[in-house]
C-alpha positions, 0 to 999 in steps of 0.5 A: 517254238516253246516261247512263241506258244507261251506268248500266245497263251499269255496273250489269250489269257490276258484278253480273256481276263480283261474282257470278263466284265463285258462277257458277263454283262452280255450273258447276264443281260445286265448291259441291256437292262440298265437301272430301274428308275422310279418316276413315282413323285407327286409332281410327275404323278399329277401331270396329265402329260408327263414330260421333261425339258426335252424328250426322254431319250435325249435326256438319258443321253444328254442331261449332263451336257444340259446341266453343264451348259446351264452352269456356264449360261447361268453362272458366267453369262447370267442367262437363266432361261432354257428354251427347249427344242419345242420352244417351251421356256424353263428356268435353268436350275437343277434345284428348282426345275429338275428336282421339282419333278425328280424329287426322289433323288435316291430312286432316280438320280442316285440309282443311275449314277451308281449303276453307271459308276459316275460321280457328278460334279453338281455337288461341288456347288449345290447341296446334295439331297439327303440320302436316308441310310438304313436305320434312319440316319442321314 
């Protein structure tokens, strides 16, 4: 009987320890808030009707899929035009399309990637935008 009790206590303790990050996120509200992204760039500020190649919710969930599709289509198939769901055509280019508007890499892309703890594979081929570190060094 004593072994059974110890096993149950051990399992409960293990489950509590493993789920601490989830409970912490729920009780602090961190899971709902997400990162604070900046849309303050000259190109976005100059737009009368700010928009991305797709709607915001779609881009939040699928931008990595779009970029992966662009990689295949541009590099392997030679297709350099992306036709959005609304029929608008865009150049399928991270540097020339995405970074035209999202020129604030540190406050937009990097902020979200750090929050999500992901390391994009973009920089295996593209030159990563310089990030200014405190003290002025790059």
